[in-house]
DOTOR-97815 format. One record per residue: residue number from 1; x, y, z of N, C-alpha, C, O, CB in turn. Coordinates in Angstrom, 2 decimals. Last residue first. Glycine has a CB too. Example, Ala and Ser with C-alpha at 12.3 -4.5 7.8 and 13.67 -1.06 7.14 Angstrom:
BEGIN
 seq    n.px    n.py    n.pz   ca.px   ca.py   ca.pz    c.px    c.py    c.pz    o.px    o.py    o.pz   cb.px   cb.py   cb.pz
   2   12.85   -2.25    7.08   13.67   -1.06    7.14   12.90    0.03    7.87   13.41    1.14    8.04   14.08   -0.60    5.72
   1   13.19   -5.69    7.80   12.30   -4.50    7.80   13.20   -3.30    7.80   14.24   -3.32    8.46   11.31   -4.47    9.05
This chain:
BEGIN
 seq    n.px    n.py    n.pz   ca.px   ca.py   ca.pz    c.px    c.py    c.pz    o.px    o.py    o.pz   cb.px   cb.py   cb.pz
 115   -4.04    4.57   -5.69   -2.59    4.96   -6.35   -2.83    4.93   -7.93   -1.91    5.19   -8.70   -1.26    3.75   -5.91
 114   -6.57    6.16   -4.25   -5.92    4.91   -4.82   -4.73    5.39   -5.57   -4.57    6.54   -5.97   -6.90    4.05   -5.80
 113   -8.71    7.42   -1.32   -7.51    7.57   -2.51   -7.35    6.18   -3.02   -7.82    5.19   -2.45   -5.91    8.17   -1.93
 112  -11.12    9.05    0.17  -10.52    7.58   -0.26   -9.70    7.91   -1.43  -10.07    8.61   -2.37  -11.71    6.37   -0.70
 111  -12.32   10.99    3.21  -11.71   10.97    1.71  -11.07    9.36    1.54  -10.65    8.66    2.46  -10.32   12.33    1.50
 110  -14.56   12.73    4.85  -14.21   11.42    4.67  -13.62   11.28    3.21  -14.30   11.45    2.19  -15.44   10.50    4.93
 109  -15.09   14.97    7.45  -14.97   14.90    6.04  -14.14   13.51    5.89  -13.22   13.21    6.65  -14.20   16.29    5.39
 108  -18.20   14.79    9.55  -16.78   14.36    9.27  -16.50   14.58    7.61  -17.34   14.43    6.72  -16.57   12.66    9.76
 107  -20.01   16.07   12.19  -19.90   15.54   10.75  -18.46   15.35   10.45  -17.60   15.82   11.20  -20.54   16.54    9.66
 106  -20.55   16.66   14.88  -20.43   15.21   14.55  -20.20   15.00   13.06  -20.19   13.84   12.64  -21.70   14.45   14.99
 105  -22.57   19.38   14.56  -21.72   18.68   15.37  -21.69   17.21   15.17  -22.73   16.56   15.27  -22.03   18.95   16.65
 104  -22.94   20.38   11.16  -23.38   20.10   12.37  -22.62   19.29   13.14  -21.96   18.43   12.56  -24.48   19.65   12.31
 103  -23.20   22.32    8.17  -22.40   21.63    9.09  -22.80   21.67   10.42  -23.02   22.75   10.95  -21.17   22.05    9.03
 102  -25.01   22.47    5.35  -24.97   23.06    6.59  -24.27   21.91    7.56  -24.74   20.78    7.67  -26.49   23.51    7.03
 101  -24.12   22.85    2.14  -24.02   21.96    3.13  -23.96   22.55    4.50  -22.92   23.11    4.84  -22.93   21.18    2.89
 100  -25.52   24.17   -0.96  -24.79   24.35    0.16  -25.10   23.23    1.21  -26.20   22.69    1.20  -25.07   25.71    0.68
  99  -25.34   21.93   -3.89  -26.26   22.51   -2.84  -25.29   22.88   -1.69  -24.37   22.12   -1.40  -27.48   21.43   -2.33
  98  -23.07   21.56   -5.52  -24.55   21.69   -6.11  -25.39   22.23   -5.17  -26.22   23.04   -5.57  -25.20   20.37   -6.55
  97  -20.55   23.97   -4.59  -21.31   22.55   -4.44  -22.65   22.75   -5.11  -23.22   23.83   -5.25  -21.56   22.05   -2.81
  96  -17.96   25.59   -6.81  -19.21   25.56   -6.03  -20.09   24.08   -5.81  -20.25   23.25   -6.70  -20.12   26.59   -6.77
  95  -14.58   24.93   -6.23  -15.99   24.80   -7.15  -17.03   24.96   -6.16  -17.01   24.58   -4.99  -16.23   23.27   -8.00
  94  -11.52   26.64   -6.09  -12.63   25.72   -5.38  -13.95   26.05   -6.37  -14.21   27.06   -7.03  -12.94   26.22   -3.53
  93   -8.60   26.04   -8.25   -9.92   26.93   -7.97  -10.97   26.01   -7.06  -11.19   24.83   -7.32  -10.74   27.41   -9.57
  92   -6.76   24.62   -9.32   -6.39   25.37   -7.80   -7.65   26.29   -7.53   -7.65   27.17   -6.68   -4.79   26.47   -7.83
  91   -5.72   21.59  -10.88   -6.91   22.68  -10.51   -6.51   23.38   -9.38   -5.91   22.79   -8.48   -8.36   22.04  -10.15
  90   -3.36   20.52  -10.93   -4.08   20.47  -12.23   -5.06   21.67  -12.08   -5.20   22.54  -12.93   -4.87   18.98  -12.53
  89   -2.30   20.15   -8.39   -1.35   21.29   -9.23   -2.33   21.36  -10.57   -2.09   22.30  -11.32    0.58   20.67   -9.68
  88   -3.45   17.12   -7.65   -2.86   18.24   -7.09   -2.11   18.98   -8.15   -1.26   18.35   -8.79   -2.00   17.87   -5.96
  87   -6.54   16.14   -9.37   -5.12   16.02   -8.97   -4.42   17.38   -8.79   -4.62   18.42   -9.42   -4.35   15.20  -10.02
  86   -9.72   16.62   -7.64   -8.63   16.92   -8.65   -7.48   16.30   -8.55   -7.32   15.79   -7.44   -8.30   18.18   -8.69
  85  -13.37   17.08   -6.64  -11.94   16.43   -6.37  -11.09   16.48   -7.88  -11.63   16.41   -8.99  -12.16   14.64   -5.78
  84  -15.67   18.50   -4.59  -15.08   18.27   -5.89  -13.62   17.88   -5.71  -12.86   18.28   -4.82  -15.21   19.52   -6.78
  83  -17.60   16.89   -2.10  -16.41   17.87   -2.33  -15.86   17.64   -3.81  -15.62   16.48   -4.14  -15.17   17.59   -1.20
  82  -20.83   16.20   -1.44  -19.54   15.70   -2.21  -18.84   17.02   -2.27  -19.43   18.09   -2.46  -19.80   14.97   -3.80
  81  -22.96   15.48    1.64  -22.52   16.26    0.34  -21.04   15.88   -0.20  -20.20   15.33    0.53  -22.53   17.89    0.65
  80  -23.99   13.75    3.34  -24.56   15.17    3.22  -24.25   15.85    2.06  -25.00   16.65    1.50  -24.13   16.01    4.26
  79  -24.46   10.50    3.54  -23.51   11.47    3.02  -24.39   12.66    2.75  -25.39   12.58    2.03  -22.70   10.95    1.71
  78  -25.09    9.39    7.12  -25.74    9.81    5.83  -24.69   10.78    4.94  -24.13   11.72    5.50  -27.17   10.64    6.20
  77  -24.60    8.89    9.69  -23.96    7.80    8.65  -24.38    8.06    7.29  -24.17    7.26    6.37  -24.39    6.27    8.96
  76  -24.97   10.53   11.51  -25.87    9.36   11.40  -25.50    8.49   10.46  -26.03    7.38   10.37  -27.18    9.69   11.14
  75  -23.08   12.62   11.56  -23.02   11.76   12.46  -23.99   10.34   12.30  -23.75    9.28   12.89  -23.29   12.55   13.60
  74  -22.53   12.66    7.88  -23.23   13.08    8.99  -22.90   12.20   10.21  -22.46   11.08    9.97  -24.66   13.09    8.68
  73  -19.76   13.37    5.90  -20.62   12.59    6.40  -21.27   12.81    7.78  -20.57   13.13    8.74  -20.07   11.52    6.33
  72  -18.79   14.66    2.53  -19.29   15.14    4.25  -20.42   14.16    4.54  -21.50   14.00    3.95  -20.01   16.99    4.47
  71  -16.12   13.07    0.75  -17.58   13.54    1.16  -17.67   14.05    2.44  -16.82   13.93    3.32  -18.58   12.46    1.10
  70  -14.29   12.76   -1.80  -14.22   13.39   -0.55  -15.78   13.77   -0.23  -16.45   14.60   -0.84  -13.17   14.69   -0.59
  69  -12.94   10.08   -3.90  -14.05   10.87   -3.49  -13.50   11.62   -2.10  -12.53   11.23   -1.44  -15.43    9.87   -3.26
  68  -10.42    9.26   -5.02  -11.66    8.74   -5.43  -12.86    9.55   -5.09  -13.75    9.69   -5.93  -11.79    7.48   -4.90
  67   -8.24   11.99   -6.04   -8.88   10.99   -5.21  -10.22   10.51   -5.71  -10.95   11.07   -6.52   -9.05   11.52   -3.87
  66   -5.77   11.32   -8.59   -7.04   12.06   -8.24   -7.61   11.18   -7.14   -7.55    9.95   -7.16   -8.10   12.25   -9.54
  65   -2.54   11.69   -7.06   -3.55   10.82   -8.21   -4.77   11.31   -7.65   -4.89   11.66   -6.48   -3.51    8.92   -8.26
  64   -2.17   13.51   -5.35   -1.31   13.21   -6.31   -1.80   12.55   -7.40   -1.50   12.83   -8.56   -0.38   12.58   -5.86
  63   -5.12   15.27   -4.45   -4.09   14.61   -4.07   -3.33   14.24   -5.43   -3.79   14.61   -6.50   -4.51   13.45   -3.20
  62   -7.78   17.70   -3.23   -6.65   17.33   -4.40   -5.71   16.22   -3.72   -5.55   16.27   -2.50   -5.61   18.80   -4.91
  61  -10.97   18.88   -3.30  -10.00   18.16   -2.73   -9.14   17.63   -3.67   -9.52   17.15   -4.74  -10.48   17.23   -1.96
  60  -12.72   21.96   -2.77  -11.93   21.20   -3.54  -10.96   20.35   -2.85  -10.21   20.81   -1.98  -11.32   21.97   -4.40
  59  -15.82   24.05   -2.49  -14.62   23.14   -2.06  -13.77   22.60   -3.04  -14.09   22.78   -4.22  -15.07   22.01   -1.35
  58  -18.35   26.19   -1.22  -17.56   25.91   -2.32  -16.28   24.94   -1.74  -15.83   25.12   -0.61  -17.08   27.36   -3.01
  57  -20.17   26.14    0.88  -20.64   26.63   -0.49  -19.68   26.32   -1.49  -20.09   26.18   -2.64  -20.89   28.11   -0.54
  56  -21.12   25.27    4.17  -20.06   25.04    3.05  -20.84   25.41    1.70  -21.99   25.02    1.49  -19.47   23.36    3.01
  55  -21.82   26.94    6.96  -22.53   26.23    5.88  -21.47   26.30    4.62  -21.07   27.39    4.19  -24.08   26.97    5.55
  54  -21.76   26.49   10.42  -21.24   26.79    9.36  -21.87   26.15    8.11  -22.36   25.03    8.14  -20.01   26.54    9.51
  53  -22.80   26.60   13.10  -23.65   26.38   11.94  -23.16   26.88   10.71  -23.85   27.57    9.96  -24.89   26.93   12.14
  52  -21.20   26.81   15.14  -21.74   27.94   14.95  -22.52   27.77   13.61  -22.88   28.79   13.02  -20.72   29.01   15.01
  51  -19.99   24.19   15.72  -20.66   25.08   16.71  -21.22   26.26   16.54  -21.74   26.85   17.50  -19.96   25.33   17.53
  50  -19.43   22.94   13.43  -20.78   22.63   13.91  -21.14   23.54   14.98  -22.32   23.74   15.26  -20.91   21.23   14.38
  49  -16.66   23.50   12.70  -17.88   24.34   11.91  -19.16   23.94   12.46  -20.13   24.57   12.02  -17.96   24.04   10.25
  48  -15.28   21.91   14.26  -14.92   23.06   14.16  -16.15   23.98   13.42  -16.38   25.13   13.77  -13.60   22.99   13.49
  47  -16.64   19.42   14.62  -16.14   20.14   15.81  -15.87   21.60   15.64  -16.10   22.43   16.52  -14.93   19.52   16.25
  46  -17.19   18.78   12.09  -18.31   19.14   13.01  -17.84   19.88   14.15  -18.47   20.83   14.64  -19.04   17.95   13.50
  45  -14.35   18.21   10.98  -15.30   19.35   10.38  -16.30   19.75   11.44  -16.35   20.94   11.75  -16.14   18.85    9.02
  44  -12.18   17.91   13.69  -13.15   17.42   12.52  -13.67   18.60   12.07  -13.53   19.72   12.56  -14.36   16.40   12.93
  43   -8.79   19.45   14.32  -10.31   19.34   14.57  -11.15   18.67   13.34  -10.82   18.87   12.17  -10.89   20.85   14.83
  42   -5.70   20.06   15.38   -6.46   19.52   14.29   -7.91   19.15   14.96   -8.01   18.60   16.06   -5.65   18.18   13.59
  41   -5.05   23.52   16.40   -5.21   22.10   16.84   -6.19   21.52   15.77   -7.17   22.11   15.32   -5.81   21.96   18.43
  40   -4.72   25.83   14.93   -3.93   25.65   16.00   -3.99   24.26   16.63   -3.06   23.87   17.33   -4.24   26.63   16.92
  39   -5.92   26.33   12.51   -6.75   26.36   13.57   -5.94   26.19   14.76   -6.56   26.45   15.79   -7.79   25.38   13.45
  38   -3.97   26.34   10.49   -5.03   27.06   10.32   -5.72   27.26   11.89   -5.99   28.39   12.30   -5.94   26.33    9.20
  37   -1.92   24.57   11.27   -1.58   25.75   10.92   -2.61   26.82   10.90   -2.34   27.99   11.19   -1.03   25.63    9.82
  36   -3.50   22.13   11.56   -3.12   22.91   12.82   -2.48   24.13   12.52   -2.41   24.91   13.47   -2.22   22.15   13.71
  35   -5.91   21.48    9.19   -4.48   21.65    9.59   -4.30   22.46   10.75   -4.97   23.49   10.88   -3.69   22.22    8.54
  34   -8.66   19.56   10.44   -8.14   20.77   10.17   -6.57   20.76   10.15   -5.96   20.12   11.01   -8.68   21.70   11.15
  33   -8.84   16.00    9.27   -8.90   17.00   10.05   -8.27   18.38    9.69   -7.45   18.44    8.78   -8.43   16.56   11.11
  32  -10.54   13.22    7.73   -9.49   14.54    7.44   -9.71   15.61    8.41  -10.82   16.15    8.38   -9.69   15.26    5.91
  31  -11.05    9.91    7.76  -11.33   11.14    8.11  -10.13   12.15    7.94   -8.95   11.83    8.04  -11.81   11.08    9.40
  30  -10.91    7.41    5.23  -10.42    7.84    6.49  -10.99    9.21    6.49  -11.40    9.70    5.44   -8.83    7.77    6.66
  29  -10.61    4.44    3.20  -11.30    5.57    3.50  -10.97    6.19    5.04  -10.79    5.40    5.97  -12.77    5.21    3.31
  28   -7.90    3.23    1.75   -8.51    2.88    2.84   -9.27    4.31    3.19   -8.56    5.28    3.45   -7.46    2.27    3.93
  27   -6.65    3.20   -0.86   -7.48    2.18   -0.78   -8.26    2.00    0.63   -9.02    1.06    0.85   -6.70    1.06   -1.13
  26   -3.41    4.78    0.76   -4.41    4.34   -0.77   -5.17    3.08   -0.41   -4.67    2.11    0.15   -3.33    3.88   -2.38
  25   -3.36    6.55    3.43   -3.17    5.24    2.80   -3.83    4.77    1.75   -4.95    4.31    1.95   -3.33    4.39    3.55
  24   -2.68    9.93    3.47   -3.70    9.06    3.35   -3.09    7.62    2.77   -2.40    7.61    1.75   -4.80    9.72    2.42
  23   -1.85   12.90    5.45   -1.51   11.56    4.45   -2.30   10.54    4.45   -2.69   10.17    5.56   -0.28   10.88    4.70
  22   -3.69   15.97    5.07   -3.09   14.78    5.95   -2.47   13.87    4.83   -2.57   14.05    3.62   -4.32   13.90    6.95
  21   -5.25   19.08    5.57   -4.32   18.01    4.83   -4.00   17.01    5.79   -4.03   17.12    7.02   -2.92   18.60    4.22
  20   -7.48   21.68    5.12   -7.26   20.45    5.70   -6.24   19.71    4.97   -6.33   19.69    3.74   -8.47   19.70    5.79
  19   -8.69   25.04    5.59   -7.62   24.27    4.90   -7.64   22.97    5.77   -7.80   23.06    6.98   -6.08   25.07    4.87
  18  -11.28   27.30    5.07  -10.75   26.23    5.92   -9.98   25.37    5.18  -10.45   24.90    4.15  -11.75   25.47    6.60
  17  -12.37   30.54    4.53  -11.95   29.34    3.93  -11.16   28.70    5.08  -10.52   29.35    5.90  -11.10   29.56    2.57
  16  -15.12   32.27    6.10  -14.02   32.27    5.13  -13.55   31.02    4.71  -14.48   30.24    4.47  -12.94   32.94    5.61
  15  -17.22   32.66    7.98  -15.86   32.25    8.43  -14.79   32.03    7.23  -13.67   31.61    7.50  -16.00   30.92    9.26
  14  -19.84   32.09    5.73  -19.29   32.94    6.76  -18.01   32.08    7.25  -17.85   30.92    6.88  -20.43   33.27    7.99
  13  -20.25   30.53    3.57  -20.92   31.68    3.49  -20.44   32.58    4.69  -20.65   33.79    4.62  -22.43   31.40    3.47
  12  -17.07   28.68    3.04  -18.28   28.85    3.54  -19.01   30.26    3.32  -18.30   31.15    2.85  -18.14   28.57    4.87
  11  -14.90   26.41    1.73  -15.33   27.89    1.85  -16.66   27.87    2.21  -17.42   27.04    1.69  -15.17   28.74    0.56
  10  -12.00   24.04    1.93  -13.57   24.56    1.84  -13.85   25.74    2.19  -13.10   26.28    2.99  -14.47   23.89    2.60
   9   -9.70   22.24    0.61  -10.04   23.53    0.95  -11.61   23.62    1.06  -12.32   23.21    0.15   -9.45   24.51   -0.06
   8   -7.60   19.59    1.26   -8.96   19.94    1.28   -9.22   21.43    1.50   -8.96   21.88    2.62   -9.61   19.17    2.30
   7   -5.36   17.28    0.08   -5.42   18.62    0.39   -6.91   18.94    0.31   -7.49   18.56   -0.71   -4.54   19.49   -0.54
   6   -3.04   14.59    0.87   -4.46   14.99    0.49   -4.48   16.41    0.97   -3.86   16.80    1.96   -5.67   14.05    1.18
   5   -0.25   12.48    0.14   -0.86   13.89    0.84   -2.23   14.30   -0.18   -2.38   14.32   -1.40    0.55   15.38    0.81
   4   -0.54    8.86    0.18   -0.15   10.27   -0.60   -0.85   11.35    0.35   -1.78   11.13    1.13   -0.83   10.38   -2.38
   3    1.15    5.72    0.44    0.37    6.75    1.07    0.76    8.07    0.07    1.80    8.29   -0.55    0.80    6.93    2.80
   2    0.48    2.25   -0.91    1.08    3.58   -0.97    0.32    4.52    0.00   -0.84    4.30    0.37    1.04    4.14   -2.45
   1    0.67   -1.16    0.01    0.12    0.03    0.00    0.79    1.06    0.01    1.74    1.12    0.80   -0.57    0.14    0.79
């Protein structure tokens, strides 16, 4: 199994842009937390944005090879939204989500990559 660095940028109607980054083992879906550079401590999406009702309007998930997906998973196990994906360096503009997603406590950003 190989690993690769994944980057996720999300933007909301309030609070501006949030940056996530982590190394992922290919073939394994995992949660990604905020970058400590941005928030001081790594936090899940729901821990950071759920406190004040953050609404995601734009996003982009990139990896060395195109990630399979980046999804917003509710605490109930339901996919609430999908973040657009691309190869790192090929696309650098966040894209609008088809429908804004209201973040709640317990929500997670989940990513799956393959080599």
